LUMNU-248299 format. One line per field, with one value per residue: x, z, y of N, C-alpha, C in turn; residue number from 1; residue in one letter. Coordinates in steps of 0.02 Angstrom, whole numbers, plus 32768, in hexadecimal, padded with zeros to 4 digits. Layout:
<rs>
n.u <- (X, ...);
n.w <- (Z, ...);
n.v <- (Y, ...);
ca.u <- (X, ...);
ca.w <- (Z, ...);
ca.v <- (Y, ...);
c.u <- (X, ...);
c.w <- (Z, ...);
c.v <- (Y, ...);
resi <- (NUM, ...);
resn <- (a, ...);
</rs>
This chain:
<rs>
n.u <- (816A, 811D, 80AA, 80D7, 80F5, 8075, 8033, 807F, 8068, 7FDF, 7FD9, 8023, 7FD0, 7F59, 7F87, 7FAF, 7F36, 7EEC, 7F31, 7F0A, 7F4E, 7F27, 7F4B, 7FC6, 7FA1, 7F38, 7F7D, 7FD3, 7F74, 7F3C, 7FAD, 7FBB, 7F43, 7F58, 7FC2, 7F7D, 7F25, 7F81, 7FB3, 7F40, 7F2B, 7FA2, 7F93, 7F1F, 7F4A, 7FB5, 7F70, 7F1D, 7F7F, 7FB8, 7F4D, 7F3C, 7EE4, 7E9E, 7EC0, 7E8F, 7EA2, 7E9F, 7E5A, 7E96, 7F19, 7F46, 7F4A, 7FAD, 801B, 8026, 8066, 80E9, 8120, 8184, 8200, 81F2, 8233, 82C7, 8330, 83C6, 841D, 84B6);
n.w <- (81A7, 8156, 81A2, 8214, 81E0, 81BB, 8238, 8275, 821C, 822C, 82B2, 82AE, 8255, 829E, 830A, 82C7, 828E, 8301, 832F, 82D5, 825B, 81C8, 8141, 814A, 81A3, 8159, 80E8, 8122, 8152, 80DB, 80A8, 810B, 80F9, 8079, 8091, 80E3, 8086, 8033, 8090, 80AC, 802D, 801D, 8086, 805F, 7FE4, 800C, 805D, 7FFE, 7FAB, 8000, 8013, 7F95, 7F3D, 7EC0, 7EB1, 7E7E, 7EA8, 7EE7, 7E89, 7E8A, 7EC0, 7E61, 7DF0, 7E15, 7E23, 7DA0, 7D65, 7D87, 7D50, 7D44, 7CCF, 7C8E, 7C2C, 7C26, 7BC5, 7B87, 7AFA, 7AD7);
n.v <- (7F4C, 7F9F, 7FA2, 7FE5, 8064, 8089, 8093, 80F9, 8165, 8175, 819D, 8215, 825B, 8269, 82B6, 832C, 8354, 836D, 83DB, 8435, 843D, 842F, 8410, 83C9, 8362, 8328, 82FA, 829C, 8244, 8213, 81D1, 816E, 8127, 80F7, 809D, 8044, 800D, 7FCB, 7F6E, 7F20, 7EEA, 7E9E, 7E41, 7DFC, 7DC7, 7D73, 7D19, 7CDA, 7CA1, 7C43, 7BED, 7BBE, 7BF5, 7C64, 7D10, 7DAA, 7E2A, 7ED4, 7F58, 7FD5, 7FC1, 7F66, 7FB7, 8013, 7FBB, 7F91, 7FF9, 7FE8, 7F72, 7EDF, 7EAA, 7E11, 7DCE, 7DC0, 7DB1, 7DCA, 7E01, 7DEA);
ca.u <- (817F, 80E3, 807D, 80F4, 80EB, 802E, 8023, 809F, 8045, 7F9E, 7FE5, 8035, 7F96, 7F2B, 7FA6, 7FAC, 7EF1, 7ED8, 7F51, 7EED, 7F79, 7EFC, 7F6E, 7FF7, 7F7B, 7F14, 7FAE, 7FE9, 7F3C, 7F38, 7FE5, 7FAB, 7F0E, 7F77, 7FE5, 7F4A, 7F0E, 7FB6, 7FB5, 7F07, 7F38, 7FD6, 7F78, 7EF1, 7F71, 7FD9, 7F3F, 7F09, 7FB7, 7FC1, 7F16, 7F3F, 7EAD, 7EB1, 7EAD, 7E9C, 7EBA, 7E7A, 7E66, 7EC4, 7F5D, 7F59, 7F5A, 7FEE, 804F, 802F, 8095, 812D, 8128, 81C7, 8207, 8202, 825A, 830A, 8360, 83F2, 8441, 84FA);
ca.w <- (8199, 813C, 81DB, 8240, 81BF, 81BF, 827C, 8280, 81F5, 824C, 82EF, 829A, 8237, 82D4, 832E, 829E, 8287, 8341, 8334, 829D, 8220, 819D, 8105, 815F, 81BE, 8123, 80BF, 8148, 8154, 8099, 80A4, 8136, 80DA, 8042, 80AC, 80F9, 8049, 801F, 80C2, 80A0, 7FEF, 8029, 80B0, 8037, 7FB2, 802F, 8072, 7FC4, 7F93, 802D, 8008, 7F50, 7F16, 7E96, 7ECB, 7E4A, 7ECA, 7EE7, 7E49, 7E94, 7EC6, 7E21, 7DC4, 7E2A, 7E14, 7D58, 7D51, 7D98, 7D3F, 7D35, 7C8F, 7C9C, 7BF4, 7C2E, 7B98, 7B69, 7ABE, 7AD7);
ca.v <- (7F90, 7FC3, 7FAA, 8018, 80A4, 8098, 80A9, 813A, 8198, 8181, 81C3, 8259, 827B, 827C, 82ED, 8369, 8369, 838A, 841D, 845B, 843F, 8408, 83F7, 8396, 8329, 8306, 82D6, 8261, 8215, 81F3, 81A2, 8136, 8100, 80D3, 8064, 8013, 7FEC, 7F9D, 7F38, 7EF3, 7EC6, 7E6C, 7E0C, 7DD3, 7DA2, 7D3E, 7CE7, 7CB3, 7C79, 7C0A, 7BBF, 7BA7, 7C11, 7C9B, 7D52, 7DDC, 7E65, 7F13, 7F7A, 800D, 7FA8, 7F49, 7FEE, 802C, 7F8A, 7F8D, 802E, 7FD3, 7F2B, 7EC6, 7E89, 7DCB, 7DB5, 7DDB, 7D91, 7DFD, 7DE8, 7E08);
c.u <- (8144, 80B1, 8096, 80EA, 80A2, 801B, 8040, 807B, 8001, 7FA6, 7FF6, 7FFA, 7F65, 7F46, 7FA0, 7F65, 7ED6, 7EF6, 7F3B, 7F1E, 7F58, 7F21, 7F9E, 7FD2, 7F55, 7F42, 7FC5, 7FB1, 7F33, 7F70, 7FD6, 7F76, 7F29, 7F9E, 7FB6, 7F30, 7F42, 7FBB, 7F7D, 7F12, 7F6C, 7FBC, 7F4A, 7F17, 7F97, 7FAB, 7F2A, 7F41, 7FC2, 7F8A, 7F15, 7F05, 7EC7, 7E97, 7EC0, 7EB2, 7E8C, 7E8A, 7E97, 7F0C, 7F74, 7F6D, 7F9F, 8026, 8059, 805F, 80DD, 8138, 8171, 81C7, 821E, 822A, 829F, 833D, 8388, 8419, 8485, 852A);
c.w <- (8182, 8175, 8209, 8222, 81C2, 8203, 8289, 825B, 8213, 828B, 82DE, 827C, 826C, 82FB, 8307, 8295, 82C8, 834B, 82FC, 8265, 81EB, 8161, 8117, 8178, 8189, 80F6, 80E2, 814D, 8112, 8091, 80CE, 8118, 809D, 8059, 80C8, 80BE, 8032, 8050, 80B6, 8061, 7FF9, 8054, 8088, 8004, 7FD2, 8045, 8038, 7FA8, 7FBF, 8023, 7FC1, 7F26, 7EEE, 7EB4, 7E97, 7E69, 7EC5, 7EA7, 7E50, 7E98, 7E86, 7DEF, 7DD5, 7E18, 7DC9, 7D3F, 7D5B, 7D89, 7D30, 7CF0, 7C9C, 7C64, 7BF5, 7C04, 7B76, 7B30, 7ABB, 7AB7);
c.v <- (7FBB, 7FD1, 7FE2, 805E, 80B9, 80B4, 80EE, 8172, 81A8, 81AB, 820C, 827E, 8293, 82B7, 832E, 8381, 8387, 83D0, 844C, 8469, 8413, 83EA, 83BF, 8358, 8303, 82DE, 8296, 822D, 81F0, 81C0, 8165, 810A, 80DA, 8096, 802F, 7FEC, 7FB8, 7F61, 7F06, 7ECA, 7E8F, 7E32, 7DDF, 7DAA, 7D68, 7D07, 7CBB, 7C88, 7C3C, 7BD7, 7BA3, 7BC0, 7C4D, 7CDD, 7D86, 7E1E, 7EA1, 7F38, 7FB4, 7FF5, 7F85, 7F7E, 800B, 7FFC, 7F82, 7FC3, 8018, 7F8A, 7F1B, 7EA6, 7E42, 7DAC, 7DD4, 7DB6, 7DC6, 7DDE, 7E0B, 7DD8);
resi <- (1, 2, 3, 4, 5, 6, 7, 8, 9, 10, 11, 12, 13, 14, 15, 16, 17, 18, 19, 20, 21, 22, 23, 24, 25, 26, 27, 28, 29, 30, 31, 32, 33, 34, 35, 36, 37, 38, 39, 40, 41, 42, 43, 44, 45, 46, 47, 48, 49, 50, 51, 52, 53, 54, 55, 56, 57, 58, 59, 60, 61, 62, 63, 64, 65, 66, 67, 68, 69, 70, 71, 72, 73, 74, 75, 76, 77, 78);
resn <- (m, c, f, i, i, t, i, l, m, l, i, f, a, v, q, n, l, l, m, e, n, w, l, t, g, g, t, q, l, i, i, a, l, g, f, v, l, l, l, i, n, n, i, r, r, t, h, c, e, r, n, g, t, c, y, t, g, c, s, v, t, n, w, i, s, s, l, f, k, k, d, h, n, n, t, s, k, e);
</rs>
């Protein structure tokens, strides 16, 4: 899914930039590059998990994921 969105955003960005819609094309290009960054991070992480090696990840994606951390201490006192 992420790959499909990346390809579509790249196509739309190129079309808009060729039609001189700079703001729309630039925004779509930034979105596409963000998805490329996420794809590369996921591929590297999966590769390292399969090999059993440690991967600390890209600092940008680690910073983004730190904003949305899950609470692993789901102990409810009811």
